[in-house]
C-alpha positions in Angstrom: 40.6 157.7 87.6 42.4 154.6 86.3 39.7 154.0 83.7 40.1 157.6 82.4 43.9 157.3 82.5 43.5 154.1 80.4 41.3 155.8 77.9 43.7 158.8 77.5 46.7 156.5 77.2 44.9 154.3 74.7 43.9 157.3 72.6 47.6 158.3 72.5 48.4 154.8 71.2 45.7 155.1 68.5 47.4 158.2 67.1 50.0 156.0 65.5 48.3 154.8 62.4 48.8 151.0 62.2 48.2 148.4 59.5 45.1 147.4 61.5 43.7 151.0 61.4 44.3 151.2 57.6 42.7 147.8 57.1 39.6 148.9 59.0 39.4 152.1 56.9 39.8 150.1 53.7 37.2 147.5 54.8 34.7 150.2 55.8 35.1 151.9 52.4 34.8 148.6 50.5 32.1 146.8 52.5 30.6 149.2 55.0 30.5 150.0 58.7 29.0 146.6 59.8 31.9 144.6 58.3 34.4 147.0 59.7 32.8 146.7 63.2 33.2 142.9 63.0 36.9 143.4 62.4 37.1 145.9 65.2 35.6 143.3 67.5 38.3 140.9 66.5 41.0 143.5 67.1 39.6 144.4 70.5 39.4 140.7 71.5 43.1 140.2 70.7 44.1 143.4 72.5 42.2 142.1 75.6 44.0 138.8 75.2 47.4 140.4 75.0 46.6 142.7 77.9 45.6 139.8 80.1 48.7 138.0 79.1 50.9 140.9 80.0 49.2 141.3 83.3 49.7 137.6 83.8 53.5 137.7 83.1 53.9 137.5 79.3 56.4 140.4 79.5 58.7 138.1 81.4 58.7 135.5 78.6 59.2 138.2 76.0 62.5 139.2 77.7 64.0 136.0 76.4 66.0 137.1 73.4 65.0 134.1 71.2 61.3 134.5 72.0 61.4 138.1 71.1 63.2 137.3 67.8 60.6 134.7 66.9 57.8 137.1 67.6 59.4 139.9 65.6 60.4 137.8 62.6 57.2 135.7 62.5 55.0 138.8 62.9 56.9 140.8 60.3 56.7 137.9 57.8 52.9 137.6 58.4 52.3 141.3 58.0 54.4 141.3 54.8 52.4 138.4 53.5 49.1 140.4 54.2 50.6 143.4 52.4 51.7 141.4 49.3 48.4 139.6 49.2 46.6 142.9 49.3 48.7 144.4 46.5 48.2 141.3 44.3 44.5 141.4 44.9 44.4 145.0 43.7 45.6 143.8 40.3 42.8 141.4 39.9 40.2 142.1 37.3 36.4 142.2 37.7 36.0 138.5 37.4 38.2 137.9 40.4 36.4 140.5 42.5 34.9 137.9 44.8 38.3 136.3 45.5 39.8 139.7 46.2 37.1 140.6 48.7 37.7 137.4 50.7 41.5 137.6 50.7 41.6 141.1 51.9 39.3 140.3 54.8 36.3 142.1 53.4 34.2 139.0 53.0 32.2 137.1 55.6 35.4 136.6 57.7 36.0 140.2 58.8 36.1 139.1 62.5 38.6 136.4 61.7 40.7 138.8 59.6 40.8 141.3 62.5 41.8 138.5 64.9 44.6 137.2 62.6 46.0 140.6 61.6 46.2 141.7 65.3 47.4 138.4 66.6 50.4 138.5 64.2 51.3 142.1 64.7 54.5 142.1 66.7 54.0 145.7 67.7 50.8 144.8 69.5 52.4 141.9 71.4 55.5 143.9 72.4 53.6 147.1 73.2 51.0 145.6 75.6 53.6 143.5 77.3 55.9 146.5 77.7 53.2 148.8 78.9 51.7 146.5 81.6 55.1 145.0 82.5 56.5 148.4 83.2 53.3 149.6 85.0 53.5 146.6 87.3 57.2 146.9 87.9 57.0 150.6 88.7 54.0 150.0 91.0 52.3 153.0 89.4 49.0 151.1 89.5 49.1 149.6 92.9 46.4 146.9 92.9 44.8 144.5 90.5 41.4 146.3 90.2 43.1 149.6 89.3 45.2 147.7 86.7 42.1 146.1 85.2 40.3 149.5 85.0 43.3 150.9 83.2 43.2 148.0 80.8 39.5 148.5 80.3 40.1 152.1 79.5 42.7 151.2 76.9 40.4 148.7 75.3 37.5 151.2 75.3 39.7 153.7 73.5 40.5 151.1 70.8 36.8 150.5 70.2 36.0 154.2 70.1 38.8 155.3 67.9 38.5 152.4 65.4 34.8 152.9 65.4 35.4 156.5 64.3 37.8 155.2 61.6 35.1 152.9 60.3 32.5 155.7 60.3 35.0 157.9 58.4 35.5 155.1 55.8 31.7 154.8 55.4 31.4 158.5 54.9 34.3 158.6 52.4 32.9 155.5 50.5 31.3 157.6 47.7 34.5 159.7 47.2 37.3 157.0 47.3 38.0 153.9 45.4 39.0 151.1 47.7 
């Protein structure tokens, strides 16, 4: 039951379209499903890392005001940099196409791009620490195996949902300009 609860909770989370979701859609349109799936693997790995951190007590550290501010400001600055870099790369001409593909994560480093984009997203850090911190505090999930099954369900929903986004991008590839 905890696995199913995790899947359903994770799907509710996926309904909020994030920069990561849009990046996967763009990558799938530009470079295909395989490159998008590499990015999804990076995203899922970071989510698992943050879930494990939250279960291990990361939420306690994030209650310190200065730590929370560093995470929010640093993450916001990094996401803004990705956005500005993406906008600048859209203005590149055909000669700079190779550079644009690499800087937007659509090159050989799709996995690394997924890692870095998710690692620096302050919403991801705060969300997972908040979810698991509150679950453990409320004793809603009484034991560690149940908590781990819930986390696995959340992770599975990320893989499934973003996999569908990547497939959608591949299907729309012939109709949309990246």
